[in-house]
PyMOL Python script that loads the backbone (N, CA, C, O; Angstrom):
from pymol import cmd

cmd.read_pdbstr("""\
ATOM      1  N   MET A   1     135.745 102.318  83.138  1.00  0.00           N
ATOM      2  CA  MET A   1     135.410 100.913  83.024  1.00  0.00           C
ATOM      3  C   MET A   1     134.067 100.620  83.689  1.00  0.00           C
ATOM      4  O   MET A   1     133.377  99.674  83.311  1.00  0.00           O
ATOM      5  N   MET A   2     133.702 101.424  84.670  1.00  0.00           N
ATOM      6  CA  MET A   2     132.474 101.159  85.417  1.00  0.00           C
ATOM      7  C   MET A   2     131.217 101.212  84.538  1.00  0.00           C
ATOM      8  O   MET A   2     130.335 100.371  84.713  1.00  0.00           O
ATOM      9  N   PRO A   3     131.095 102.165  83.600  1.00  0.00           N
ATOM     10  CA  PRO A   3     129.888 102.133  82.752  1.00  0.00           C
ATOM     11  C   PRO A   3     129.756 100.848  81.941  1.00  0.00           C
ATOM     12  O   PRO A   3     128.647 100.359  81.728  1.00  0.00           O
ATOM     13  N   PHE A   4     130.881 100.300  81.488  1.00  0.00           N
ATOM     14  CA  PHE A   4     130.824  99.055  80.729  1.00  0.00           C
ATOM     15  C   PHE A   4     130.419  97.885  81.612  1.00  0.00           C
ATOM     16  O   PHE A   4     129.676  97.003  81.182  1.00  0.00           O
ATOM     17  N   LEU A   5     130.906  97.878  82.838  1.00  0.00           N
ATOM     18  CA  LEU A   5     130.533  96.806  83.761  1.00  0.00           C
ATOM     19  C   LEU A   5     129.060  96.899  84.147  1.00  0.00           C
ATOM     20  O   LEU A   5     128.394  95.877  84.312  1.00  0.00           O
ATOM     21  N   ILE A   6     128.555  98.109  84.289  1.00  0.00           N
ATOM     22  CA  ILE A   6     127.139  98.288  84.599  1.00  0.00           C
ATOM     23  C   ILE A   6     126.283  97.793  83.437  1.00  0.00           C
ATOM     24  O   ILE A   6     125.298  97.086  83.651  1.00  0.00           O
ATOM     25  N   LEU A   7     126.651  98.157  82.208  1.00  0.00           N
ATOM     26  CA  LEU A   7     125.920  97.674  81.038  1.00  0.00           C
ATOM     27  C   LEU A   7     125.991  96.150  80.917  1.00  0.00           C
ATOM     28  O   LEU A   7     125.008  95.500  80.562  1.00  0.00           O
ATOM     29  N   LEU A   8     127.145  95.600  81.212  1.00  0.00           N
ATOM     30  CA  LEU A   8     127.315  94.152  81.163  1.00  0.00           C
ATOM     31  C   LEU A   8     126.412  93.468  82.184  1.00  0.00           C
ATOM     32  O   LEU A   8     125.749  92.480  81.869  1.00  0.00           O
ATOM     33  N   ALA A   9     126.388  93.993  83.399  1.00  0.00           N
ATOM     34  CA  ALA A   9     125.559  93.398  84.457  1.00  0.00           C
ATOM     35  C   ALA A   9     124.074  93.532  84.138  1.00  0.00           C
ATOM     36  O   ALA A   9     123.318  92.578  84.325  1.00  0.00           O
ATOM     37  N   LEU A  10     123.644  94.693  83.661  1.00  0.00           N
ATOM     38  CA  LEU A  10     122.229  94.884  83.341  1.00  0.00           C
ATOM     39  C   LEU A  10     121.784  93.982  82.192  1.00  0.00           C
ATOM     40  O   LEU A  10     120.674  93.450  82.210  1.00  0.00           O
ATOM     41  N   THR A  11     122.641  93.813  81.206  1.00  0.00           N
ATOM     42  CA  THR A  11     122.297  92.942  80.088  1.00  0.00           C
ATOM     43  C   THR A  11     122.239  91.487  80.530  1.00  0.00           C
ATOM     44  O   THR A  11     121.367  90.739  80.088  1.00  0.00           O
ATOM     45  N   ALA A  12     123.158  91.081  81.396  1.00  0.00           N
ATOM     46  CA  ALA A  12     123.145  89.701  81.898  1.00  0.00           C
ATOM     47  C   ALA A  12     121.893  89.445  82.732  1.00  0.00           C
ATOM     48  O   ALA A  12     121.275  88.388  82.612  1.00  0.00           O
ATOM     49  N   VAL A  13     121.519  90.399  83.569  1.00  0.00           N
ATOM     50  CA  VAL A  13     120.305  90.247  84.376  1.00  0.00           C
ATOM     51  C   VAL A  13     119.078  90.172  83.470  1.00  0.00           C
ATOM     52  O   VAL A  13     118.186  89.357  83.704  1.00  0.00           O
ATOM     53  N   ALA A  14     119.028  91.006  82.450  1.00  0.00           N
ATOM     54  CA  ALA A  14     117.902  90.983  81.515  1.00  0.00           C
ATOM     55  C   ALA A  14     117.829  89.654  80.768  1.00  0.00           C
ATOM     56  O   ALA A  14     116.737  89.139  80.525  1.00  0.00           O
ATOM     57  N   LEU A  15     118.972  89.102  80.406  1.00  0.00           N
ATOM     58  CA  LEU A  15     118.990  87.812  79.725  1.00  0.00           C
ATOM     59  C   LEU A  15     118.474  86.713  80.644  1.00  0.00           C
ATOM     60  O   LEU A  15     117.675  85.876  80.224  1.00  0.00           O
ATOM     61  N   ILE A  16     118.919  86.711  81.879  1.00  0.00           N
ATOM     62  CA  ILE A  16     118.478  85.695  82.838  1.00  0.00           C
ATOM     63  C   ILE A  16     116.989  85.831  83.122  1.00  0.00           C
ATOM     64  O   ILE A  16     116.270  84.832  83.158  1.00  0.00           O
ATOM     65  N   LEU A  17     116.525  87.053  83.322  1.00  0.00           N
ATOM     66  CA  LEU A  17     115.100  87.262  83.551  1.00  0.00           C
ATOM     67  C   LEU A  17     114.281  86.870  82.326  1.00  0.00           C
ATOM     68  O   LEU A  17     113.195  86.307  82.462  1.00  0.00           O
ATOM     69  N   GLY A  18     114.785  87.157  81.151  1.00  0.00           N
ATOM     70  CA  GLY A  18     114.082  86.789  79.927  1.00  0.00           C
ATOM     71  C   GLY A  18     113.999  85.288  79.721  1.00  0.00           C
ATOM     72  O   GLY A  18     113.028  84.794  79.148  1.00  0.00           O
ATOM     73  N   ILE A  19     115.001  84.560  80.179  1.00  0.00           N
ATOM     74  CA  ILE A  19     114.991  83.107  80.027  1.00  0.00           C
ATOM     75  C   ILE A  19     114.065  82.455  81.052  1.00  0.00           C
ATOM     76  O   ILE A  19     113.271  81.582  80.703  1.00  0.00           O
ATOM     77  N   PHE A  20     114.162  82.874  82.309  1.00  0.00           N
ATOM     78  CA  PHE A  20     113.421  82.195  83.366  1.00  0.00           C
ATOM     79  C   PHE A  20     112.000  82.716  83.549  1.00  0.00           C
ATOM     80  O   PHE A  20     111.125  81.966  83.981  1.00  0.00           O
ATOM     81  N   PHE A  21     111.755  83.960  83.236  1.00  0.00           N
ATOM     82  CA  PHE A  21     110.427  84.534  83.395  1.00  0.00           C
ATOM     83  C   PHE A  21     109.922  84.989  82.036  1.00  0.00           C
ATOM     84  O   PHE A  21     109.906  86.180  81.729  1.00  0.00           O
ATOM     85  N   ASP A  22     109.514  84.031  81.239  1.00  0.00           N
ATOM     86  CA  ASP A  22     109.116  84.295  79.864  1.00  0.00           C
ATOM     87  C   ASP A  22     107.618  84.564  79.765  1.00  0.00           C
ATOM     88  O   ASP A  22     107.022  84.351  78.709  1.00  0.00           O
ATOM     89  N   GLY A  23     107.007  85.028  80.845  1.00  0.00           N
ATOM     90  CA  GLY A  23     105.569  85.225  80.872  1.00  0.00           C
ATOM     91  C   GLY A  23     105.089  86.432  80.100  1.00  0.00           C
ATOM     92  O   GLY A  23     103.914  86.500  79.742  1.00  0.00           O
ATOM     93  N   PHE A  24     105.964  87.391  79.832  1.00  0.00           N
ATOM     94  CA  PHE A  24     105.547  88.608  79.152  1.00  0.00           C
ATOM     95  C   PHE A  24     105.632  88.501  77.634  1.00  0.00           C
ATOM     96  O   PHE A  24     105.163  89.389  76.921  1.00  0.00           O
ATOM     97  N   SER A  25     106.229  87.421  77.136  1.00  0.00           N
ATOM     98  CA  SER A  25     106.393  87.304  75.685  1.00  0.00           C
ATOM     99  C   SER A  25     105.172  86.642  75.062  1.00  0.00           C
ATOM    100  O   SER A  25     104.390  85.965  75.729  1.00  0.00           O
ATOM    101  N   TYR A  26     105.043  86.857  73.787  1.00  0.00           N
ATOM    102  CA  TYR A  26     103.959  86.233  73.039  1.00  0.00           C
ATOM    103  C   TYR A  26     104.394  84.854  72.578  1.00  0.00           C
ATOM    104  O   TYR A  26     105.553  84.650  72.217  1.00  0.00           O
ATOM    105  N   GLN A  27     103.482  83.925  72.590  1.00  0.00           N
ATOM    106  CA  GLN A  27     103.817  82.556  72.196  1.00  0.00           C
ATOM    107  C   GLN A  27     104.031  82.438  70.684  1.00  0.00           C
ATOM    108  O   GLN A  27     104.682  81.496  70.231  1.00  0.00           O
ATOM    109  N   ASP A  28     103.507  83.357  69.916  1.00  0.00           N
ATOM    110  CA  ASP A  28     103.632  83.264  68.471  1.00  0.00           C
ATOM    111  C   ASP A  28     104.785  84.115  67.921  1.00  0.00           C
ATOM    112  O   ASP A  28     104.748  84.537  66.765  1.00  0.00           O
ATOM    113  N   ALA A  29     105.791  84.363  68.736  1.00  0.00           N
ATOM    114  CA  ALA A  29     106.915  85.190  68.295  1.00  0.00           C
ATOM    115  C   ALA A  29     107.766  84.469  67.249  1.00  0.00           C
ATOM    116  O   ALA A  29     108.423  85.115  66.433  1.00  0.00           O
ATOM    117  N   GLY A  30     107.758  83.164  67.267  1.00  0.00           N
ATOM    118  CA  GLY A  30     108.483  82.387  66.260  1.00  0.00           C
ATOM    119  C   GLY A  30     109.989  82.584  66.349  1.00  0.00           C
ATOM    120  O   GLY A  30     110.581  82.461  67.421  1.00  0.00           O
ATOM    121  N   ASP A  31     110.596  82.890  65.215  1.00  0.00           N
ATOM    122  CA  ASP A  31     112.044  83.054  65.158  1.00  0.00           C
ATOM    123  C   ASP A  31     112.508  84.379  65.734  1.00  0.00           C
ATOM    124  O   ASP A  31     113.711  84.607  65.860  1.00  0.00           O
ATOM    125  N   GLY A  32     111.591  85.243  66.080  1.00  0.00           N
ATOM    126  CA  GLY A  32     111.968  86.525  66.668  1.00  0.00           C
ATOM    127  C   GLY A  32     112.708  86.374  67.973  1.00  0.00           C
ATOM    128  O   GLY A  32     113.568  87.194  68.294  1.00  0.00           O
ATOM    129  N   LYS A  33     112.394  85.338  68.735  1.00  0.00           N
ATOM    130  CA  LYS A  33     113.096  85.103  70.000  1.00  0.00           C
ATOM    131  C   LYS A  33     114.568  84.782  69.766  1.00  0.00           C
ATOM    132  O   LYS A  33     115.431  85.180  70.549  1.00  0.00           O
ATOM    133  N   TRP A  34     114.847  84.057  68.678  1.00  0.00           N
ATOM    134  CA  TRP A  34     116.240  83.723  68.380  1.00  0.00           C
ATOM    135  C   TRP A  34     117.034  84.957  67.967  1.00  0.00           C
ATOM    136  O   TRP A  34     118.221  85.073  68.273  1.00  0.00           O
ATOM    137  N   VAL A  35     116.377  85.865  67.279  1.00  0.00           N
ATOM    138  CA  VAL A  35     117.033  87.109  66.877  1.00  0.00           C
ATOM    139  C   VAL A  35     117.350  87.945  68.110  1.00  0.00           C
ATOM    140  O   VAL A  35     118.442  88.500  68.228  1.00  0.00           O
ATOM    141  N   VAL A  36     116.403  88.031  69.017  1.00  0.00           N
ATOM    142  CA  VAL A  36     116.611  88.784  70.257  1.00  0.00           C
ATOM    143  C   VAL A  36     117.707  88.130  71.093  1.00  0.00           C
ATOM    144  O   VAL A  36     118.533  88.828  71.683  1.00  0.00           O
ATOM    145  N   LEU A  37     117.724  86.806  71.150  1.00  0.00           N
ATOM    146  CA  LEU A  37     118.771  86.101  71.894  1.00  0.00           C
ATOM    147  C   LEU A  37     120.144  86.357  71.283  1.00  0.00           C
ATOM    148  O   LEU A  37     121.113  86.580  72.008  1.00  0.00           O
ATOM    149  N   PHE A  38     120.233  86.328  69.965  1.00  0.00           N
ATOM    150  CA  PHE A  38     121.503  86.604  69.297  1.00  0.00           C
ATOM    151  C   PHE A  38     122.014  87.992  69.649  1.00  0.00           C
ATOM    152  O   PHE A  38     123.180  88.147  70.012  1.00  0.00           O
ATOM    153  N   TRP A  39     121.153  89.008  69.546  1.00  0.00           N
ATOM    154  CA  TRP A  39     121.585  90.373  69.805  1.00  0.00           C
ATOM    155  C   TRP A  39     121.892  90.599  71.281  1.00  0.00           C
ATOM    156  O   TRP A  39     122.756  91.410  71.615  1.00  0.00           O
ATOM    157  N   THR A  40     121.204  89.902  72.151  1.00  0.00           N
ATOM    158  CA  THR A  40     121.506  90.030  73.577  1.00  0.00           C
ATOM    159  C   THR A  40     122.880  89.455  73.893  1.00  0.00           C
ATOM    160  O   THR A  40     123.640  90.045  74.662  1.00  0.00           O
ATOM    161  N   ILE A  41     123.199  88.323  73.311  1.00  0.00           N
ATOM    162  CA  ILE A  41     124.530  87.745  73.520  1.00  0.00           C
ATOM    163  C   ILE A  41     125.595  88.641  72.895  1.00  0.00           C
ATOM    164  O   ILE A  41     126.667  88.830  73.469  1.00  0.00           O
ATOM    165  N   TYR A  42     125.303  89.185  71.734  1.00  0.00           N
ATOM    166  CA  TYR A  42     126.233  90.141  71.114  1.00  0.00           C
ATOM    167  C   TYR A  42     126.433  91.353  72.024  1.00  0.00           C
ATOM    168  O   TYR A  42     127.552  91.838  72.194  1.00  0.00           O
ATOM    169  N   ASN A  43     125.333  91.833  72.606  1.00  0.00           N
ATOM    170  CA  ASN A  43     125.422  92.983  73.509  1.00  0.00           C
ATOM    171  C   ASN A  43     126.091  92.639  74.830  1.00  0.00           C
ATOM    172  O   ASN A  43     126.481  93.549  75.561  1.00  0.00           O
ATOM    173  N   LEU A  44     126.235  91.383  75.159  1.00  0.00           N
ATOM    174  CA  LEU A  44     127.058  90.977  76.303  1.00  0.00           C
ATOM    175  C   LEU A  44     128.542  91.028  75.940  1.00  0.00           C
ATOM    176  O   LEU A  44     129.381  91.384  76.768  1.00  0.00           O
ATOM    177  N   LEU A  45     128.849  90.677  74.719  1.00  0.00           N
ATOM    178  CA  LEU A  45     130.251  90.627  74.311  1.00  0.00           C
ATOM    179  C   LEU A  45     130.868  92.010  74.143  1.00  0.00           C
ATOM    180  O   LEU A  45     132.043  92.203  74.453  1.00  0.00           O
ATOM    181  N   VAL A  46     130.102  92.962  73.662  1.00  0.00           N
ATOM    182  CA  VAL A  46     130.646  94.297  73.397  1.00  0.00           C
ATOM    183  C   VAL A  46     131.132  94.982  74.677  1.00  0.00           C
ATOM    184  O   VAL A  46     132.279  95.429  74.700  1.00  0.00           O
ATOM    185  N   PRO A  47     130.330  95.094  75.746  1.00  0.00           N
ATOM    186  CA  PRO A  47     130.875  95.731  76.958  1.00  0.00           C
ATOM    187  C   PRO A  47     131.951  94.880  77.635  1.00  0.00           C
ATOM    188  O   PRO A  47     132.821  95.416  78.321  1.00  0.00           O
ATOM    189  N   ALA A  48     131.897  93.571  77.449  1.00  0.00           N
ATOM    190  CA  ALA A  48     132.949  92.719  78.020  1.00  0.00           C
ATOM    191  C   ALA A  48     134.291  93.020  77.340  1.00  0.00           C
ATOM    192  O   ALA A  48     135.320  93.117  78.009  1.00  0.00           O
ATOM    193  N   MET A  49     134.278  93.165  76.021  1.00  0.00           N
ATOM    194  CA  MET A  49     135.519  93.510  75.309  1.00  0.00           C
ATOM    195  C   MET A  49     135.973  94.920  75.635  1.00  0.00           C
ATOM    196  O   MET A  49     137.172  95.183  75.721  1.00  0.00           O
ATOM    197  N   ALA A  50     135.029  95.827  75.817  1.00  0.00           N
ATOM    198  CA  ALA A  50     135.398  97.210  76.180  1.00  0.00           C
ATOM    199  C   ALA A  50     135.999  97.235  77.570  1.00  0.00           C
ATOM    200  O   ALA A  50     136.950  97.979  77.810  1.00  0.00           O
ATOM    201  N   ALA A  51     135.472  96.445  78.495  1.00  0.00           N
ATOM    202  CA  ALA A  51     136.043  96.387  79.848  1.00  0.00           C
ATOM    203  C   ALA A  51     137.438  95.771  79.825  1.00  0.00           C
ATOM    204  O   ALA A  51     138.326  96.203  80.560  1.00  0.00           O
ATOM    205  N   LEU A  52     137.627  94.755  78.976  1.00  0.00           N
ATOM    206  CA  LEU A  52     138.953  94.155  78.850  1.00  0.00           C
ATOM    207  C   LEU A  52     139.946  95.147  78.247  1.00  0.00           C
ATOM    208  O   LEU A  52     141.123  95.147  78.608  1.00  0.00           O
ATOM    209  N   ALA A  53     139.481  95.980  77.343  1.00  0.00           N
ATOM    210  CA  ALA A  53     140.361  96.982  76.752  1.00  0.00           C
ATOM    211  C   ALA A  53     140.770  98.021  77.784  1.00  0.00           C
ATOM    212  O   ALA A  53     141.839  98.620  77.669  1.00  0.00           O
ATOM    213  N   CYS A  54     139.942  98.240  78.780  1.00  0.00           N
ATOM    214  CA  CYS A  54     140.265  99.198  79.843  1.00  0.00           C
ATOM    215  C   CYS A  54     141.361  98.663  80.764  1.00  0.00           C
ATOM    216  O   CYS A  54     142.072  99.435  81.407  1.00  0.00           O
ATOM    217  N   ILE A  55     141.492  97.361  80.821  1.00  0.00           N
ATOM    218  CA  ILE A  55     142.509  96.752  81.690  1.00  0.00           C
ATOM    219  C   ILE A  55     143.803  96.807  81.020  1.00  0.00           C
ATOM    220  O   ILE A  55     144.804  96.350  81.571  1.00  0.00           O
TER     221      ILE A  55
END
""", "prot")
cmd.dss("prot")
cmd.show_as("cartoon", "prot")
cmd.util.cbc("prot")
cmd.orient("prot")
């Protein structure tokens, strides 16, 4: 279960850093940011469900 929790924590930290420190992104990314946000949230759900399956 620990690898899933580590992946979950790293993805959550990356999401928070990406939201609050958006200085590295390009301003003309357009809808690409929404695609990245969708996949990041999806990637939060997958290890969360895997960790729940371990319980």
